[in-house]
Structure formats: structure tokens, C-alpha cells
DRENDRENTOR-611414 format. One record per atom (N, C-alpha, C): z, x, y; residue in three letters. Coordinates in pm, whole numbers, padded with zeros to 5 digits, always signed. Layout:
residues N
ZXYALA...
This chain:
residues 359
+01040-01403+12367MET+01034-01457+12240MET+01087-01310+12156MET+01207-01357+12042PHE+01239-01246+11949PHE+01182-01177+11851PHE+01080-01184+11837ALA+01011-01148+11730ALA+00955-01039+11837ALA+00904-01032+11973ARG+00862-00913+12048ARG+01007-00853+12064ARG+01060-00925+12131LYS+01219-00852+12174LYS+01244-00777+12101LYS+01258-00813+11976TYR+01315-00689+11900TYR+01248-00647+11792TYR+01124-00678+11835ARG+01073-00531+11753ARG+01114-00437+11723ARG+01115-00344+11622PRO+01205-00235+11602PRO+01137-00114+11670PRO+01219-00016+11730GLN+01143+00101+11774GLN+01158+00218+11760GLN+01258+00236+11611THR+01320+00335+11578THR+01317+00310+11426THR+01275+00443+11346PHE+01276+00422+11207PHE+01414+00318+11172PHE+01556+00351+11210ALA+01644+00337+11194ALA+01663+00172+11179ALA+01591+00108+11316GLU+01553-00035+11359GLU+01483-00138+11254GLU+01417-00038+11172VAL+01336-00116+11065VAL+01404-00216+10918VAL+01405-00297+10941VAL+01469-00345+10845VAL+01407-00349+10690VAL+01510-00345+10636GLY+01453-00346+10421GLY+01334-00287+10393GLY+01284-00147+10491GLN+01166-00086+10386GLN+01242+00077+10393GLN+01318+00106+10370ASP+01451+00226+10364ASP+01378+00325+10282ASP+01312+00265+10170HIS+01248+00377+10062HIS+01116+00457+10147HIS+01069+00355+10251ILE+00932+00395+10325ILE+00955+00488+10455ILE+01065+00425+10528THR+01119+00501+10620THR+01148+00637+10605THR+01235+00667+10522ARG+01300+00794+10460ARG+01180+00869+10432ARG+01099+00832+10354THR+00979+00899+10338THR+00898+00980+10460THR+00851+00879+10548LEU+00811+00915+10653LEU+00911+01008+10710LEU+00986+01002+10715GLN+01068+01056+10833GLN+01075+01224+10776GLN+01098+01184+10634ASN+01092+01372+10583ASN+00964+01447+10603ASN+00839+01360+10591ALA+00738+01410+10603ALA+00700+01444+10760ALA+00746+01339+10871VAL+00748+01444+11004VAL+00828+01547+11026VAL+00937+01538+10939THR+01024+01688+10993THR+01011+01792+10947THR+00936+01780+10812SER+00892+01917+10728SER+00756+01935+10738SER+00725+01828+10855LYS+00525+01839+10880LYS+00455+01851+10787LYS+00446+01790+10683ARG+00381+01732+10543ARG+00312+01583+10570ARG+00252+01613+10656LEU+00157+01476+10718LEU+00017+01481+10656LEU+00016+01324+10592ALA-00093+01276+10589ALA-00248+01286+10694ALA-00352+01275+10617GLN-00451+01260+10754GLN-00473+01112+10746GLN-00413+01033+10635ALA-00460+00889+10640ALA-00362+00816+10546ALA-00295+00696+10591TYR-00182+00655+10556TYR-00219+00465+10517TYR-00202+00433+10426LEU-00250+00279+10392LEU-00098+00227+10365LEU-00058+00146+10493PHE+00044+00033+10498PHE+00028-00082+10405PHE+00087-00135+10296VAL+00026-00241+10242VAL+00165-00331+10232VAL+00117-00474+10212GLY+00255-00580+10235GLY+00240-00707+10249GLY+00304-00800+10282PRO+00284-00939+10307PRO+00286-00917+10448PRO+00272-01066+10543ARG+00281-01052+10663ARG+00443-01043+10723ARG+00405-01006+10846GLY+00573-01002+10949GLY+00671-00919+10873GLY+00651-00791+10797ILE+00782-00707+10732ILE+00752-00579+10764ILE+00689-00544+10889GLY+00736-00418+10955GLY+00612-00333+10978GLY+00483-00382+10898LYS+00368-00250+10870LYS+00321-00201+10995LYS+00291-00269+11110THR+00251-00226+11245THR+00377-00140+11345THR+00450-00223+11298SER+00606-00136+11372SER+00587-00014+11305SER+00642+00029+11202THR+00665+00146+11140THR+00534+00208+11191THR+00402+00184+11199ALA+00279+00277+11194ALA+00319+00298+11362ALA+00361+00180+11491ARG+00366+00256+11591ARG+00483+00366+11596ARG+00626+00338+11520ILE+00714+00443+11552ILE+00664+00546+11491ILE+00567+00548+11399LEU+00581+00672+11335LEU+00431+00755+11409LEU+00399+00687+11531ALA+00293+00759+11618ALA+00387+00820+11727ALA+00488+00761+11768LYS+00577+00761+11848LYS+00621+00930+11837LYS+00703+00914+11715ALA+00732+01038+11638ALA+00697+01156+11656ALA+00518+01126+11609LEU+00469+01270+11639LEU+00377+01313+11775LEU+00379+01199+11856ASN+00359+01266+12001ASN+00461+01250+12106ASN+00607+01243+12074CYS+00693+01229+12143CYS+00683+01345+12217CYS+00707+01338+12361LYS+00731+01472+12438LYS+00835+01552+12416LYS+00941+01519+12318GLU+01052+01624+12279GLU+01038+01697+12169GLU+00941+01659+12111GLY+00859+01734+11989GLY+00887+01596+11875GLY+00825+01649+11796ILE+00820+01623+11684ILE+00963+01611+11600ILE+00953+01485+11536SER+01094+01463+11519SER+01111+01342+11421SER+01240+01323+11341ALA+01211+01220+11228ALA+01265+01087+11324ALA+01338+01099+11456GLU+01340+00944+11550GLU+01318+00971+11649GLU+01200+00897+11735PRO+01120+00901+11830PRO+01245+00907+11941PRO+01201+00978+12098CYS+01346+00927+12200CYS+01357+00812+12247CYS+01204+00769+12253GLY+01184+00640+12306GLY+01183+00605+12483GLY+01201+00721+12517LYS+01237+00750+12674LYS+01120+00767+12756LYS+01056+00909+12685CYS+00973+00984+12716CYS+00816+00906+12748CYS+00729+00945+12850ASP+00626+00886+12883ASP+00492+00829+12775ASP+00503+00929+12638SER+00463+00910+12530SER+00484+00812+12449SER+00648+00804+12454CYS+00670+00666+12372CYS+00688+00566+12445CYS+00697+00560+12573LEU+00684+00434+12662LEU+00526+00402+12687LEU+00442+00476+12647GLU+00305+00412+12626GLU+00249+00341+12502GLU+00325+00397+12412ILE+00290+00381+12246ILE+00332+00260+12268ILE+00466+00231+12298ALA+00554+00098+12293ALA+00520-00001+12373ALA+00431+00025+12484GLU+00397-00096+12563GLU+00231-00142+12522GLU+00162-00003+12424GLY+00058-00041+12397GLY-00089-00005+12518GLY-00034+00110+12593ARG-00111+00158+12648ARG-00159+00292+12661ARG-00121+00368+12522SER-00155+00537+12485SER-00310+00551+12512SER-00376+00633+12541LEU-00466+00688+12512LEU-00494+00763+12406LEU-00369+00830+12297ASP-00366+00886+12233ASP-00345+00781+12090ASP-00321+00671+12121VAL-00258+00589+12009VAL-00402+00483+12003VAL-00465+00433+11978ILE-00562+00358+11942ILE-00554+00223+11855ILE-00519+00115+11874GLU-00497-00011+11783GLU-00623-00063+11767GLU-00654-00088+11653ILE-00804-00168+11587ILE-00786-00291+11476ILE-00819-00404+11526ASP-00857-00511+11439ASP-00971-00500+11424ASP-00896-00491+11242GLY-01026-00479+11180GLY-01108-00611+11145GLY-01028-00710+11169ALA-01112-00864+11134ALA-01204-00862+11247ALA-01210-00806+11357SER-01316-00841+11480SER-01393-00731+11512SER-01346-00614+11421ASN-01398-00526+11447ASN-01453-00411+11337ASN-01568-00490+11233ASN-01533-00483+11158ASN-01707-00458+11088ASN-01761-00368+11180GLY-01926-00339+11161GLY-01945-00211+11171GLY-02029-00146+11107VAL-02071-00035+11111VAL-02084+00033+11233VAL-02109-00037+11345GLU-02142+00040+11501GLU-01983+00058+11519GLU-01920-00054+11492ASN-01712-00023+11553ASN-01680+00091+11441ASN-01747+00133+11349ILE-01669+00229+11273ILE-01721+00379+11341ILE-01871+00368+11400ARG-01967+00485+11454ARG-01891+00485+11546ARG-01843+00408+11663ASP-01745+00444+11800ASP-01652+00513+11747ASP-01568+00448+11607LEU-01440+00525+11594LEU-01472+00666+11559LEU-01544+00699+11481ARG-01636+00870+11451ARG-01615+00964+11571ARG-01731+00891+11676GLU-01735+00950+11820GLU-01632+00985+11863GLU-01521+00887+11913SER-01404+00910+11939SER-01293+01010+11887SER-01295+01006+11753ALA-01198+01081+11703ALA-01240+01251+11687ALA-01364+01264+11733ALA-01411+01394+11789ALA-01378+01471+11894ALA-01304+01361+11950TYR-01259+01440+12124TYR-01091+01482+12060TYR-01065+01573+12145ALA-00894+01595+12120ALA-00824+01493+12201ALA-00697+01509+12182PRO-00631+01417+12193PRO-00574+01430+12335PRO-00552+01346+12456ALA-00549+01327+12571ALA-00420+01419+12663ALA-00306+01343+12547SER-00209+01454+12622SER-00098+01467+12469SER-00093+01424+12422GLY-00028+01435+12276GLY-00057+01546+12170GLY+00000+01560+12042GLU-00034+01633+11985GLU-00153+01633+11878GLU-00146+01464+11862PHE-00235+01428+11774PHE-00316+01264+11865PHE-00449+01231+11755LYS-00510+01134+11783LYS-00482+01043+11683LYS-00373+00924+11713ILE-00394+00852+11578ILE-00469+00668+11603ILE-00514+00677+11502TYR-00560+00510+11506TYR-00522+00426+11358TYR-00458+00289+11446LEU-00411+00220+11372LEU-00490+00097+11337LEU-00532+00106+11239ILE-00645-00023+11193ILE-00578-00110+11116ILE-00569-00262+11157ASP-00497-00376+11129ASP-00565-00444+11037ASP-00541-00509+10902GLU-00609-00598+10835GLU-00765-00521+10813GLU-00723-00401+10778VAL-00859-00331+10737VAL-00932-00367+10614VAL-00882-00461+10527HIS-00937-00487+10421HIS-01088-00584+10477HIS-01048-00604+10613MET-01218-00683+10645MET-01323-00604+10713MET-01282-00504+10695LEU-01438-00426+10737LEU-01503-00431+10613LEU-01647-00437+10665SER-01738-00506+10556SER-01781-00370+10455SER-01884-00381+10350ALA-01883-00300+10270ALA-01943-00191+10319ALA-02036-00187+10411SER-02112-00084+10509SER-02055-00008+10588SER-01929-00096+10654ALA-01846+00000+10755ALA-01757+00059+10683ALA-01693+00015+10531PHE-01630+00083+10459PHE-01697+00238+10449PHE-01780+00218+10395ASN-01907+00348+10309ASN-01902+00440+10460ASN-01941+00391+10618ALA-01911+00444+10702ALA-01796+00537+10776ALA-01693+00478+10723PHE-01540+00506+10746PHE-01505+00615+10659PHE-01566+00612+10507LEU-01527+00706+10453LEU-01554+00864+10469LEU-01657+00874+10521LYS-01699+01035+10553LYS-01573+01085+10675LYS-01557+00978+10739THR-01449+01009+10856THR-01303+01067+10765THR-01314+01002+10643LEU-01157+01022+10574LEU-01188+01126+10525LEU-01292+01174+10483GLU-01352+01255+10405GLU-01316+01381+10500GLU-01354+01395+10574GLU-01367+01539+10693GLU-01331+01518+10820GLU-01207+01446+10800PRO-01141+01399+10972PRO-01074+01544+11041PRO-01125+01509+11180PRO-01058+01632+11282PRO-00905+01665+11251PRO-00863+01791+11284LYS-00757+01827+11202LYS-00633+01754+11321LYS-00725+01653+11442HIS-00570+01633+11510HIS-00574+01472+11510HIS-00666+01427+11424ALA-00691+01266+11391ALA-00574+01228+11242ALA-00496+01114+11301ILE-00434+01043+11178ILE-00478+00933+11204ILE-00524+00874+11107PHE-00559+00718+11048PHE-00426+00641+10972PHE-00364+00552+11007ILE-00288+00458+10937ILE-00351+00329+10934ILE-00375+00255+10844LEU-00446+00146+10759LEU-00371+00034+10778LEU-00351-00106+10775ALA-00261-00183+10758ALA-00316-00264+10661ALA-00262-00340+10573THR-00342-00441+10522THR-00276-00573+10420THR-00302-00669+10411THR-00212-00804+10326THR-00290-00781+10193THR-00396-00739+10170GLU-00501-00719+10039GLU-00561-00610+10026GLU-00458-00543+09942LYS-00479-00400+09907LYS-00622-00412+09822LYS-00635-00478+09727HIS-00771-00525+09577HIS-00883-00547+09666HIS-00871-00556+09833LYS-01012-00573+09888LYS-01034-00447+09935LYS-00952-00351+09930ILE-01040-00210+09978ILE-01099-00119+09896ILE-01207-00046+09880ILE-01248+00001+09811ILE-01216+00146+09740ILE-01223+00146+09616PRO-01089+00273+09549PRO-01159+00386+09591PRO-01262+00475+09684THR-01313+00577+09737THR-01201+00593+09868THR-01185+00478+09911ILE-01074+00459+10029ILE-00946+00485+09954ILE-00911+00417+09904LEU-00775+00440+09860LEU-00733+00543+09837LEU-00865+00614+09789SER-00776+00763+09683SER-00756+00871+09819SER-00844+00835+09904ARG-00811+00967+10066ARG-00663+00908+10128ARG-00605+00807+10111CYS-00491+00746+10176CYS-00301+00799+10087CYS-00246+00835+10150GLN-00091+00807+10121GLN-00078+00633+10074GLN-00042+00621+10026ILE-00007+00424+09996ILE+00120+00389+10020ILE+00183+00327+10116PHE+00292+00245+10084PHE+00318+00096+10092PHE+00385+00062+09994ASP+00386-00074+09964ASP+00521-00115+10002ASP+00482-00177+10126PHE+00599-00242+10135PHE+00620-00394+10077PHE+00790-00385+10100GLN+00821-00484+10027GLN+00896-00604+10060GLN+00907-00740+10048ARG+00960-00870+10122ARG+01089-00832+10158ARG+01131-00849+10272ILE+01254-00868+10314ILE+01368-00936+10238ILE+01492-00891+10172ARG+01572-00990+10066ARG+01607-01120+10197ARG+01686-01217+10112VAL+01713-01290+10241VAL+01877-01262+10325VAL+01903-01157+10201LYS+02060-01178+10265LYS+02024-01053+10427LYS+01927-00958+10371ASP+01888-00851+10521ASP+01835-00927+10624ASP+01771-01042+10608ILE+01694-01132+10692ILE+01832-01192+10801ILE+01917-01219+10680ALA+02023-01326+10766ALA+02126-01237+10817ALA+02175-01077+10795ASP+02284-01017+10849ASP+02197-00994+10974ASP+02046-00974+10998HIS+01979-00923+11107HIS+01968-01006+11233HIS+01975-01162+11177LEU+01989-01251+11230LEU+02057-01295+11330LEU+02211-01283+11208GLY+02324-01251+11285GLY+02395-01136+11413GLY+02322-01011+11380THR+02335-00959+11472THR+02275-00983+11590THR+02147-01021+11615ILE+02103-01071+11701ILE+02145-01195+11769ILE+02220-01279+11686ALA+02207-01387+11735ALA+02382-01340+11872ALA+02461-01231+11795THR+02565-01218+11875THR+02520-01148+11992THR+02421-01053+11998LYS+02348-00951+12109LYS+02340-01122+12218LYS+02271-01239+12196GLU+02204-01329+12273GLU+02340-01418+12245GLU+02453-01414+12260GLY+02559-01476+12299GLY+02526-01627+12223GLY+02497-01590+12093VAL+02431-01747+11986VAL+02554-01748+11907VAL+02622-01887+11907SER+02723-01903+11777SER+02646-01922+11693SER+02616-01903+11576ALA+02548-01906+11464ALA+02591-01963+11280ALA+02600-02039+11243ASP+02690-02076+11115ASP+02583-01956+11021ASP+02672-01913+10946PRO+02602-01841+10824PRO+02532-01914+10729PRO+02553-02044+10691GLU+02500-02088+10621GLU+02332-02180+10677GLU+02326-02189+10855ALA+02214-02179+10913ALA+02152-02041+10902ALA+02186-01950+10944LEU+02058-01809+10922LEU+02055-01785+10815LEU+02126-01834+10706HIS+02063-01839+10551HIS+01951-01897+10517HIS+01990-02013+10554GLN+01841-02131+10570GLN+01745-02082+10651GLN+01759-02055+10748ILE+01622-01967+10820ILE+01584-01853+10763ILE+01639-01782+10678ALA+01640-01647+10623ALA+01560-01701+10484ALA+01588-01820+10422LEU+01500-01888+10316LEU+01386-01901+10339LEU+01369-01951+10434LYS+01239-02065+10512LYS+01120-01922+10541LYS+01198-01802+10566ALA+01082-01750+10635ALA+01003-01679+10529ALA+01058-01681+10384ASP+00978-01603+10263ASP+00991-01455+10259ASP+01063-01396+10307GLY+01071-01243+10278GLY+00999-01197+10445GLY+00923-01246+10541ALA+00897-01220+10613ALA+00996-01224+10782ALA+01020-01100+10803LEU+01104-01094+10927LEU+01059-01180+11025LEU+00945-01145+11062ARG+00887-01188+11206ARG+00871-01321+11206ARG+00856-01374+11053ASP+00884-01546+11095ASP+01019-01589+11121ASP+01073-01500+11036ALA+01234-01547+11050ALA+01287-01577+11213ALA+01253-01475+11282LEU+01274-01483+11419LEU+01199-01560+11518LEU+01073-01595+11476SER+00993-01697+11527SER+01066-01848+11502SER+01159-01841+11373ILE+01209-01977+11397ILE+01329-01937+11402ILE+01407-01856+11430PHE+01526-01858+11495PHE+01522-01882+11668PHE+01419-01827+11672ASP+01388-01853+11862ASP+01357-01998+11891ASP+01252-02016+11753GLN+01238-02213+11814GLN+01363-02296+11782GLN+01468-02256+11688LEU+01566-02332+11674LEU+01699-02325+11775LEU+01669-02198+11835VAL+01837-02179+11962VAL+01744-02243+12098VAL+01600-02265+12109THR+01571-02367+12231THR+01604-02448+12170THR+01577-02528+12073PHE+01666-02661+12047PHE+01770-02701+12077PHE+01870-02613+11965ALA+02042-02594+11953ALA+02073-02537+12108ALA+02032-02460+12178GLY+02141-02387+12273GLY+02216-02289+12208GLY+02302-02266+12266ASN+02404-02132+12211ASN+02477-02182+12100ASN+02480-02283+12065THR+02522-02348+11916THR+02471-02368+11801THR+02430-02290+11718LEU+02347-02328+11628LEU+02418-02378+11509LEU+02410-02472+11434THR+02474-02541+11322THR+02356-02565+11214THR+02398-02569+11083TYR+02340-02592+10939TYR+02232-02738+10964TYR+02343-02837+11055LYS+02267-02974+11053LYS+02131-02927+11148LYS+02171-02858+11251ASP+02055-02827+11321ASP+01922-02815+11268ASP+01972-02724+11187VAL+01816-02612+11127VAL+01757-02707+11015VAL+01829-02806+10954LEU+01794-02933+10864LEU+01734-02965+10931LEU+01781-03033+11045GLU+01719-03138+11140GLU+01550-03084+11180GLU+01578-02962+11232ASN+01452-02935+11303ASN+01340-02883+11211ASN+01365-02846+11103LEU+01272-02761+10981LEU+01246-02850+10872LEU+01329-02961+10914HIS+01264-03095+10818HIS+01306-03022+10691HIS+01433-02975+10644ILE+01471-02906+10485ILE+01564-03015+10452ILE+01509-03029+10347LEU+01651-03153+10223LEU+01748-03044+10228LEU+01863-03125+10271ASP+01988-03054+10267ASP+02037-03050+10119ASP+02102-02934+10080TYR+02126-02895+09905TYR+02215-02989+09876TYR+02313-03077+09986GLU+02403-03164+09898GLU+02368-03275+09809GLU+02210-03325+09865TYR+02170-03394+09761TYR+02099-03392+09649TYR+02067-03227+09621TYR+02101-03171+09464TYR+02249-03167+09398TYR+02359-03140+09462PHE+02456-03127+09394PHE+02502-03281+09379PHE+02440-03371+09428LYS+02498-03481+09415LYS+02413-03601+09308LYS+02298-03526+09310VAL+02219-03588+09179VAL+02259-03569+09048VAL+02248-03397+09072ILE+02320-03340+08962ILE+02468-03385+08888ILE+02563-03439+09013GLU+02676-03528+08950GLU+02639-03641+08878GLU+02588-03689+08943ALA+02527-03827+08850ALA+02450-03849+08740ALA+02367-03714+08723THR+02289-03718+08586THR+02432-03666+08505THR+02533-03566+08543GLU+02659-03588+08412GLU+02715-03689+08427GLU+02738-03792+08481LYS+02800-03916+08419LYS+02715-04007+08401LYS+02605-03982+08379GLU+02490-04063+08343GLU+02480-04168+08442GLU+02471-04160+08561ASP+02497-04321+08631ASP+02330-04316+08727ASP+02274-04398+08635ILE+02079-04398+08688ILE+02114-04477+08767ILE+02209-04596+08809PRO+02153-04639+08984PRO+02184-04503+09066PRO+02301-04448+09062SER+02325-04360+09165SER+02223-04269+09198SER+02119-04224+09099ALA+02061-04109+09085ALA+01928-04173+09177ALA+01937-04275+09141LEU+01782-04378+09187LEU+01825-04400+09358LEU+01939-04449+09393LEU+01986-04479+09541LEU+01949-04371+09588LEU+01973-04210+09552ILE+01992-04106+09601ILE+01816-04049+09625ILE+01769-04097+09530LEU+01634-04067+09558LEU+01541-04164+09646LEU+01583-04275+09663ASN+01512-04383+09772ASN+01582-04325+09893ASN+01701-04300+09957ASP+01783-04224+10052ASP+01676-04095+10145ASP+01665-04024+10019ILE+01575-03917+10046ILE+01401-03909+10082ILE+01346-04050+10032TYR+01249-04112+10074TYR+01254-04202+10196TYR+01335-04231+10251GLU+01375-04322+10360GLU+01389-04224+10508GLU+01398-04081+10421LYS+01425-03995+10518LYS+01339-03916+10565LYS+01227-03940+10497GLY+01078-03876+10527GLY+01025-03761+10432GLY+01097-03719+10308PHE+01095-03608+10260PHE+00994-03653+10125PHE+00956-03527+10129ASP+00837-03566+10010ASP+00866-03554+09871ASP+00810-03644+09792GLY+00917-03656+09666GLY+00876-03549+09560GLY+00758-03466+09596HIS+00688-03341+09504HIS+00789-03227+09548HIS+00811-03231+09679GLN+00898-03078+09743GLN+01056-03126+09673GLN+01094-03286+09647PHE+01232-03291+09610PHE+01198-03239+09454PHE+01114-03246+09398VAL+01149-03229+09247VAL+01133-03053+09245VAL+01070-03007+09294ILE+01073-02869+09291ILE+01210-02759+09325ILE+01254-02870+09419GLY+01408-02843+09492GLY+01510-02854+09365GLY+01480-02983+09336LEU+01559-02977+09208LEU+01532-02910+09046LEU+01444-02844+09058ALA+01438-02737+08950ALA+01477-02620+09011ALA+01488-02567+09072GLU+01517-02462+09192GLU+01710-02462+09149GLU+01721-02565+09201HIS+01899-02592+09159HIS+01941-02585+09038HIS+01842-02653+08945LEU+01924-02627+08778LEU+01904-02477+08732LEU+01805-02394+08776ARG+01783-02256+08783ARG+01889-02180+08824ARG+01915-02224+08935ASN+02043-02177+09014ASN+02198-02164+08909ASN+02199-02325+08900ILE+02351-02311+08838ILE+02318-02237+08697ILE+02168-02216+08628LEU+02180-02155+08495LEU+02187-02017+08538LEU+02140-02005+08639VAL+02221-01829+08627VAL+02338-01784+08686VAL+02407-01903+08732CYS+02564-01914+08750CYS+02628-01876+08654CYS+02573-01933+08501LYS+02664-01946+08405LYS+02708-01794+08322LYS+02651-01712+08376ASP+02680-01574+08310ASP+02675-01459+08454ASP+02808-01391+08421PRO+02834-01309+08609PRO+02726-01179+08606PRO+02654-01148+08453ARG+02506-01065+08480ARG+02422-01104+08573ARG+02412-01218+08581THR+02258-01321+08635THR+02333-01402+08778THR+02442-01365+08778ALA+02524-01446+08900ALA+02460-01391+09070ALA+02414-01269+09046SER+02377-01195+09149SER+02262-01247+09173SER+02153-01278+09088LEU+02011-01336+09122LEU+02011-01464+09212LEU+02127-01522+09227LEU+02152-01634+09329LEU+02172-01586+09462LEU+02088-01628+09545GLU+02053-01574+09724GLU+02147-01713+09790GLU+02231-01710+09778ALA+02331-01822+09897ALA+02454-01777+09930ALA+02500-01862+10050PRO+02639-01795+10109PRO+02772-01821+09970PRO+02831-01766+09999ASP+02940-01750+09909ASP+03014-01896+09897ASP+03038-02009+09970THR+03098-02116+09992THR+02980-02214+09865THR+02868-02168+09900VAL+02763-02229+09821VAL+02741-02154+09700VAL+02764-02098+09691LYS+02785-02005+09522LYS+02899-02062+09468LYS+03013-02095+09518GLN+03126-02165+09449GLN+03094-02254+09371GLN+02981-02361+09465ARG+02989-02473+09390ARG+02904-02478+09268ARG+02820-02391+09304PHE+02706-02384+09176PHE+02785-02310+09045PHE+02902-02226+09072THR+02965-02214+08971THR+03052-02318+08891THR+03075-02405+09008GLN+03182-02460+08958GLN+03110-02587+08841GLN+02986-02664+08922GLN+02893-02693+08844GLN+02811-02636+08697GLN+02812-02476+08720ALA+02801-02440+08579ALA+02874-02425+08477ALA+03009-02408+08532ASN+03087-02466+08411ASN+03127-02586+08367ASN+03037-02695+08440GLU+03032-02862+08385GLU+02980-02838+08274GLU+02832-02815+08267ILE+02729-02812+08215ILE+02689-02721+08127ILE+02633-02760+07999GLU+02624-02670+07883GLU+02468-02618+07892GLU+02402-02512+07874ALA+02320-02436+07915ALA+02175-02506+07825ALA+02245-02543+07744GLN+02098-02610+07680GLN+02042-02770+07692GLN+02128-02831+07815ARG+02111-02923+07910ARG+02046-02884+08009ARG+02082-02777+08078LEU+02024-02721+08192LEU+01842-02678+08153LEU+01851-02606+08034LEU+01674-02626+07972LEU+01636-02700+07977LEU+01720-02797+07908ARG+01614-02934+07863ARG+01595-03038+07986ARG+01687-02958+08080GLY+01679-03070+08265GLY+01536-02970+08313GLY+01527-02855+08266LEU+01411-02781+08339LEU+01294-02829+08300LEU+01276-02843+08177GLN+01173-02891+08088GLN+01144-03052+08154GLN+01214-03084+08183VAL+01161-03248+08183VAL+01080-03255+08387VAL+01162-03153+08465LEU+01120-03141+08564LEU+01006-03062+08578LEU+00984-02949+08494SER+00845-02878+08490SER+00756-02965+08465SER+00776-03076+08361LYS+00639-03163+08309LYS+00644-03261+08447LYS+00709-03307+08512THR+00734-03370+08571THR+00628-03308+08713THR+00642-03196+08736ASP+00588-03119+08877ASP+00426-03067+08839ASP+00373-03072+08697VAL+00284-03083+08651VAL+00185-03198+08661VAL+00254-03306+08595GLU+00180-03425+08624GLU+00205-03510+08766GLU+00273-03458+08855TYR+00260-03512+08998TYR+00120-03570+09042TYR+00050-03478+09088LYS-00072-03508+09162LYS-00169-03589+09075LYS-00181-03573+08952ALA-00260-03677+08867ALA-00206-03807+08842ALA-00052-03792+08928SER+00030-03986+08866SER-00032-04080+08973SER-00062-04215+08923LYS-00104-04328+09015LYS+00027-04328+09050LYS+00105-04349+09016ASN+00287-04401+09083ASN+00359-04271+09116ASN+00368-04162+09179GLN+00410-04065+09175GLN+00560-04138+09214GLN+00590-04216+09262ARG+00802-04267+09280ARG+00804-04234+09144ARG+00756-04340+09049LEU+00780-04385+08940LEU+00810-04228+08850LEU+00722-04163+08896LEU+00742-04070+08767LEU+00869-03980+08821LEU+00885-03993+08945ILE+01027-03900+08953ILE+01123-03963+08896ILE+01103-04129+08919GLU+01238-04223+08878GLU+01219-04168+08748GLU+01161-04178+08653VAL+01155-04151+08518VAL+01234-04026+08472VAL+01182-03962+08542ALA+01212-03830+08540ALA+01400-03769+08526ALA+01436-03859+08658LEU+01595-03882+08681LEU+01651-03987+08602LEU+01592-04081+08508MET+01663-04150+08422MET+01638-04074+08274MET+01590-03990+08267GLN+01565-03880+08187GLN+01716-03788+08169GLN+01699-03731+08304LEU+01829-03653+08296LEU+01939-03678+08284LEU+01978-03840+08321CYS+02105-03885+08322CYS+02066-03941+08164CYS+02015-03904+08105SER+02022-03958+07901SER+02032-03823+07868SER+02011-03722+07916LEU+02053-03592+07828LEU+02179-03552+07735LEU+02304-03610+07763LYS+02378-03588+07671LYS+02345-03714+07524LYS+02264-03792+07571GLN+02271-03906+07466GLN+02198-03836+07347GLN+02096-03751+07404GLU+02006-03646+07328GLU+02064-03597+07255GLU
């Protein structure tokens, strides 16, 4: 599985979190280490991987350095999850007072071979209130050899007294371009020929989570073999091709209501959800709108070939009509779930879009 095979092993391999890896490297090099770190951010963006890399950098047999060697016994043991000095704890299943009591007793003992004893507590927000209070004492007066790295997706659930004793690092969602570029590198290593549009679509589907992108990529390579096309991605992930949105907008510009309705019918016959079509069409109008000004064109995350088509449509449609179209689709989105005839609601919205010039 690519998500495991290509898990980052050094700070340099962590994608899209340069502000964090640089700070941690400087902390390791200058030995300005905190006793507790809190890694915050959505799933699949490198929190646990960064924690393991930090543990390797601190306990590397070659000495503390900005990048662990990855070859010594300590680095290999940490990478394989069998190090006696790096204890990984799942906060969801070890969330009671007795678990924290065991942790406190364990932390009192010196490390077996490395310089530090490091505790990685994942999903720390799952600890009970009493467990948090018991853990607080450990964070207030930890042994010099103990370092705690906490990871969470829900920072607001952690009590303020815990937060005040941690150095907090906010991990960000990874940009679509960074994910697509990383997938391209992996595709080359694996001997897979992948279309740039296909990789971009996978990156969009992952919604900022690199682990999700790698899992999807793995699934698609299993499906398509060594040649991955944009069509393969659309078929396997059941995603509506952006070509439909371009055709709908062309029909609305020509005030061609029959064509717009036939396109919608084709979308329904292919098994796509009408609500997702409305949301996608609104996103398409938004993309056209941002392409009308060079200053906002960078907000569009799309391959160059697709950007050119957006720019072309942006030059053909007035901004006022785009705004009016967004209002129509926003109203349709809000009313969709309550509607008794949802298809008719979308058809009326398309008729309105085709009539914007007459307004």
C-alpha cells in the first residue's frame, strides 16, 4: 500500500508542512526542546509521521541532528514500531485514569538505549476529563528524559491547562498542487504513466489529506494498471467530468434551454446525484469569476489546459451574469432537500441561467 510504503522517514520528505519541519529541525539542532508538543490538524496530513521523525532525530545513534540517519538500530526500531524508548498510545482506546497512571509510572524510568523516552499520544482529545487532570500533573513536572508528543484533529476538546503546557504546531491542509506533484513523483518511481489531469483530480478528491490521496492512487493503479488516465479516475471514483459544466455554461450563453435540459438528463442517466451537480456547477461559475481578474486567477486550482478554458469562458461572460447565476444556484442548493420534485427544481434553475441575458 502506497500510504505505508511512502510514509515520510525524514523531515525533508514531509509534504506541505515546511513551517513546522523547519522549526522542529532548528529546535533539535539548537537543543531548545520542549517537554510537550501538540500537533493539530485534519487527518492524513503528516502529524504522526512528523512525530516519529522527531523521535528518530532525538534518539538517533549518530547523535541528535536535524535529519535522522534512518540506518542505525534506533531509527529502524522507531520506523518499525518496536522501539522501547518510543511508546505510541491510542488516546481513543486508552482514555481512562488507569491508563494515564500506567504512563506516569513508565515515564519515571530512564530510557533503555536512547537519550529520551518519547510518548506519542494520538487522538489525545479522546481522553476523559479525569484522565486529562491526571495527565496534567505529569506535564507540569515531567522527568528530564521524557518528551510527550500529542496529536489531535480536535484541538477545542483539549482543556486549556493542557494546551498551556505544550508547544502547539498547527498542521495545514496540503495544497492540491503539492499533492499532485508528490503523486507524480511516486508514479515515476512505480513505473506508472499517469495523466496530469488524473493526478490533479485525485488531489482534489483527497481534500488536502495526502494519506487519502495515496490510498486513492493505490486503488486506481490496481484498477487501471501501469497507465492511469483521467477517464479511469472519473469512472472509478464516480466523479462528474468538468466537461459537462463547460457544456452547460455554453448552452446558457446561447440561451439554449433544450440543450441544457438534455445535458442534465444525460447526467441523471449516468447515475450522478443532482445536488452534487448543482454544487459543482456553482463551483464552476466561481472558477470562471476568479479567472476574470489576473490578481485572483491564482485562486483556481486546475491543470494549465483547464485553466485556459476557464479563462476563455471568463472573457465571454459578464461578471454581473456570473454573480446572478451564483445567486440562482445558491438558492437551488438551499431549497434542494426540502423540494418535493428535486429534478424540476434543477431544471428551473437551468432555465433561469439560460434567461439571464434577457434579464
